[in-house]
PLY file of the C-alpha trace (Angstrom):
ply
format ascii 1.0
element vertex 188
property float x
property float y
property float z
element edge 187
property int vertex1
property int vertex2
end_header
13.80 22.07 4.65
10.52 20.71 5.96
7.37 20.74 3.88
4.97 23.54 4.84
1.80 22.94 6.85
-0.42 22.85 3.74
1.69 20.03 2.31
1.66 18.26 5.68
-2.15 18.55 5.66
-2.24 17.04 2.16
-0.02 14.16 3.30
-2.21 13.56 6.33
-5.27 13.64 4.09
-3.64 11.14 1.75
-2.86 8.85 4.69
-6.57 8.91 5.67
-7.79 8.47 2.06
-9.28 11.97 1.98
-10.70 12.38 -1.53
-10.05 16.14 -1.61
-6.38 15.72 -0.64
-5.87 13.00 -3.24
-7.53 15.13 -5.94
-5.40 18.13 -4.98
-2.17 16.13 -5.18
-3.31 14.71 -8.52
-4.28 18.12 -9.98
-1.08 19.76 -8.78
1.27 17.08 -10.08
-0.10 14.88 -12.86
0.42 17.32 -15.75
4.07 17.76 -14.80
4.56 13.97 -14.85
2.60 13.63 -18.08
4.83 16.22 -19.76
7.98 14.50 -18.50
6.93 11.06 -19.72
5.60 12.31 -23.08
8.94 14.08 -23.62
10.80 10.88 -22.80
9.34 8.29 -25.19
6.18 7.61 -23.17
2.43 7.74 -23.63
-0.50 9.09 -21.65
-1.17 5.57 -20.29
2.49 5.25 -19.24
2.16 8.53 -17.35
-1.00 7.32 -15.61
0.69 4.06 -14.58
3.88 5.70 -13.34
1.95 8.43 -11.51
-0.24 5.79 -9.85
2.85 3.91 -8.66
4.28 7.14 -7.23
0.98 7.90 -5.48
1.03 4.43 -3.92
4.60 4.97 -2.74
3.66 8.38 -1.29
0.55 6.88 0.31
2.60 4.12 1.96
5.11 6.69 3.20
2.36 9.00 4.48
0.96 6.20 6.63
4.33 5.75 8.34
4.72 7.84 11.48
8.47 7.96 10.99
8.23 9.51 7.50
9.21 13.17 7.33
8.78 14.90 3.99
11.87 17.07 3.53
10.82 18.61 0.23
7.68 19.68 -1.56
5.21 16.97 -2.56
5.73 17.85 -6.23
9.49 17.36 -5.83
8.97 13.98 -4.20
6.39 12.83 -6.78
8.55 14.03 -9.69
11.62 12.32 -8.28
9.79 9.03 -7.76
8.17 9.16 -11.21
11.43 10.08 -12.90
13.26 7.21 -11.25
10.49 4.72 -12.05
10.21 5.88 -15.68
13.94 5.88 -16.36
14.21 2.44 -14.81
11.36 1.21 -17.02
13.01 2.70 -20.11
16.31 1.10 -19.18
14.63 -2.29 -18.75
12.96 -1.89 -22.14
16.35 -1.05 -23.67
15.23 2.45 -24.72
17.42 4.30 -22.22
21.16 3.77 -22.16
22.31 6.32 -19.58
23.62 4.46 -16.53
21.40 4.37 -13.46
24.10 5.93 -11.25
23.11 9.29 -12.76
19.84 8.97 -10.87
21.47 9.59 -7.50
19.62 12.87 -7.01
16.25 11.13 -7.15
14.42 9.42 -4.32
15.08 5.65 -4.26
11.74 3.83 -4.08
12.48 0.40 -5.50
12.68 -1.05 -2.01
9.36 0.59 -1.08
7.67 -0.80 -4.18
9.12 -4.26 -3.57
7.89 -4.12 0.02
4.46 -2.99 -1.19
4.29 -5.81 -3.77
5.36 -8.36 -1.15
2.71 -7.08 1.26
0.06 -7.34 -1.48
1.11 -10.93 -2.20
0.87 -11.73 1.52
-2.61 -10.18 1.66
-3.70 -12.33 -1.29
-2.45 -15.45 0.50
-4.26 -14.35 3.67
-7.46 -13.75 1.70
-7.26 -17.28 0.21
-6.52 -18.78 3.63
-9.46 -16.90 5.16
-11.68 -18.09 2.29
-10.75 -21.72 2.91
-11.16 -21.40 6.68
-14.93 -21.89 6.62
-17.64 -20.88 9.03
-18.02 -20.08 11.89
-14.30 -19.30 12.14
-14.27 -16.90 9.19
-17.23 -14.94 10.53
-15.85 -14.90 14.06
-12.43 -13.57 12.99
-14.01 -10.98 10.68
-16.31 -9.82 13.49
-13.35 -9.36 15.81
-10.59 -8.07 13.53
-12.47 -6.30 10.76
-15.72 -5.18 12.40
-13.97 -4.54 15.75
-16.68 -6.21 17.82
-16.06 -7.06 21.46
-15.94 -10.60 22.80
-19.28 -10.29 24.61
-20.99 -9.13 21.42
-19.37 -11.98 19.47
-20.46 -14.49 22.13
-24.07 -13.33 21.71
-23.86 -13.24 17.91
-22.38 -16.76 17.59
-24.26 -18.36 20.50
-21.36 -18.94 22.92
-22.22 -19.10 26.61
-19.86 -16.25 27.54
-17.06 -13.99 26.30
-14.35 -16.37 27.54
-15.69 -19.22 25.39
-15.84 -16.88 22.39
-12.26 -15.82 23.11
-11.10 -19.47 23.24
-12.88 -20.21 19.97
-11.32 -17.10 18.38
-7.88 -18.36 19.43
-8.54 -21.80 17.90
-9.78 -20.19 14.69
-6.76 -17.93 14.57
-4.43 -20.90 14.92
-6.25 -22.70 12.07
-5.96 -19.57 9.91
-2.28 -19.26 10.74
-1.73 -22.90 9.76
-3.60 -22.41 6.45
-1.75 -19.16 5.74
1.71 -20.61 6.28
0.88 -23.76 4.32
0.01 -21.58 1.31
2.80 -19.08 2.02
5.49 -21.77 2.00
4.14 -23.21 -1.29
4.60 -19.78 -2.91
8.29 -19.52 -2.04
0 1
1 2
2 3
3 4
4 5
5 6
6 7
7 8
8 9
9 10
10 11
11 12
12 13
13 14
14 15
15 16
16 17
17 18
18 19
19 20
20 21
21 22
22 23
23 24
24 25
25 26
26 27
27 28
28 29
29 30
30 31
31 32
32 33
33 34
34 35
35 36
36 37
37 38
38 39
39 40
40 41
41 42
42 43
43 44
44 45
45 46
46 47
47 48
48 49
49 50
50 51
51 52
52 53
53 54
54 55
55 56
56 57
57 58
58 59
59 60
60 61
61 62
62 63
63 64
64 65
65 66
66 67
67 68
68 69
69 70
70 71
71 72
72 73
73 74
74 75
75 76
76 77
77 78
78 79
79 80
80 81
81 82
82 83
83 84
84 85
85 86
86 87
87 88
88 89
89 90
90 91
91 92
92 93
93 94
94 95
95 96
96 97
97 98
98 99
99 100
100 101
101 102
102 103
103 104
104 105
105 106
106 107
107 108
108 109
109 110
110 111
111 112
112 113
113 114
114 115
115 116
116 117
117 118
118 119
119 120
120 121
121 122
122 123
123 124
124 125
125 126
126 127
127 128
128 129
129 130
130 131
131 132
132 133
133 134
134 135
135 136
136 137
137 138
138 139
139 140
140 141
141 142
142 143
143 144
144 145
145 146
146 147
147 148
148 149
149 150
150 151
151 152
152 153
153 154
154 155
155 156
156 157
157 158
158 159
159 160
160 161
161 162
162 163
163 164
164 165
165 166
166 167
167 168
168 169
169 170
170 171
171 172
172 173
173 174
174 175
175 176
176 177
177 178
178 179
179 180
180 181
181 182
182 183
183 184
184 185
185 186
186 187
């Protein structure tokens, strides 16, 4: 069963950070998750945290072109939240039912681990970019973040032509790569 077009529109909206789509998903699903967690030894704050983790997992999935939602969004969100909450209870020693009974839920641990790893990599990249210094930092931000062309960058940074700007961008990128991997390898 494929999700209907309204649900596909909500997923697409989520992927593009559409505030209305996010609010709709929240309104349609949060109370169900809140009730589940309150009925299973949790608090309002626990429900908010678990729901946020599920929304992040759904957001990451929605951005993937290969992801096909085969159920309703509420089923997916409930399944993810249930799995996350029961796992948290089990880790806290408040839930003794074996995890194998969770087979009917959507496994997201790998997705969350991937997301956490990606966040850690972004933090390392941010530190590396911060220690890169000018003009390299500005040049790379102009190209990769602000999506400026080489000719525009050449004019902005005072290079004689786009080819010189491109060569400088390459040198800066290699310095950033060296800084990134120096910090990345320390973290492992």
